[in-house]
C-alpha positions as CSV (number, residue, x, y, z in Angstrom):
1,M,1.6,-17.9,1.0
2,H,-0.8,-18.0,-2.3
3,E,-1.4,-21.2,-4.8
4,Y,-1.0,-20.3,-8.2
5,P,-2.5,-22.6,-10.6
6,Y,0.2,-21.6,-13.0
7,E,4.2,-20.5,-12.4
8,R,4.9,-17.5,-15.7
9,P,8.9,-18.4,-17.0
10,V,9.5,-15.1,-16.2
11,V,9.4,-16.0,-12.5
12,A,12.7,-18.2,-12.6
13,D,14.5,-16.0,-14.9
14,T,14.0,-13.1,-12.4
15,I,14.8,-15.0,-9.2
16,K,18.4,-16.2,-10.7
17,G,19.2,-13.0,-11.9
18,M,18.3,-11.8,-8.9
19,G,20.6,-14.3,-7.1
20,M,23.5,-12.9,-9.4
21,K,26.8,-11.4,-7.6
22,K,26.1,-8.2,-9.4
23,R,22.9,-6.5,-8.2
24,L,20.9,-5.3,-10.8
25,L,17.0,-3.6,-10.9
26,H,14.8,-5.6,-12.1
27,I,11.1,-4.0,-13.7
28,I,8.9,-6.3,-15.4
29,T,7.1,-4.6,-18.4
30,G,4.8,-5.8,-21.2
31,P,1.1,-5.5,-22.6
32,R,-1.6,-5.2,-20.5
33,Q,-3.4,-8.3,-19.0
34,V,-0.2,-11.2,-19.9
35,G,0.8,-11.9,-16.3
36,K,2.9,-8.9,-15.4
37,T,1.3,-8.4,-12.0
38,T,1.0,-12.3,-11.6
39,A,4.5,-12.9,-12.1
40,A,6.1,-10.0,-9.7
41,L,3.8,-11.4,-6.9
42,Q,5.0,-15.2,-7.8
43,V,8.4,-13.6,-7.5
44,A,7.7,-12.0,-4.0
45,E,6.9,-14.9,-2.9
46,K,10.0,-17.0,-3.4
47,W,12.7,-14.5,-2.7
48,R,14.4,-14.2,0.6
49,G,15.4,-10.6,0.4
50,P,13.8,-7.3,0.3
51,V,11.0,-6.3,-1.9
52,V,9.4,-3.6,-3.1
53,N,6.9,-3.3,-5.4
54,S,5.5,-0.3,-7.2
55,S,3.2,0.0,-10.2
56,A,4.4,2.8,-12.9
57,D,0.9,2.7,-15.1
58,S,0.3,6.4,-13.9
59,P,-1.1,8.8,-16.3
60,L,2.4,10.5,-16.3
61,P,4.7,9.4,-16.1
62,Q,6.8,9.7,-12.6
63,G,9.8,11.5,-12.1
64,P,13.3,10.6,-10.0
65,E,11.5,12.3,-7.2
66,G,9.2,9.9,-7.3
67,I,11.2,6.7,-7.7
68,Q,13.4,8.2,-5.2
69,A,10.4,7.8,-2.6
70,Q,9.9,3.8,-3.4
């Protein structure tokens, strides 16, 4: 487990949302260099279920096949 000096506020909100009865896909978006990857890694460490982490910053958007492959 990695120790982070700071936990992003979105981490608690995301984990709370993931624990709700209605199961939804959670996507973290935002501008560059604001801590999206760090927040995603913090969520993955705390979540006790399966986790899939995928980057969507390629020059061309992924098609349905790429999303299904994830």
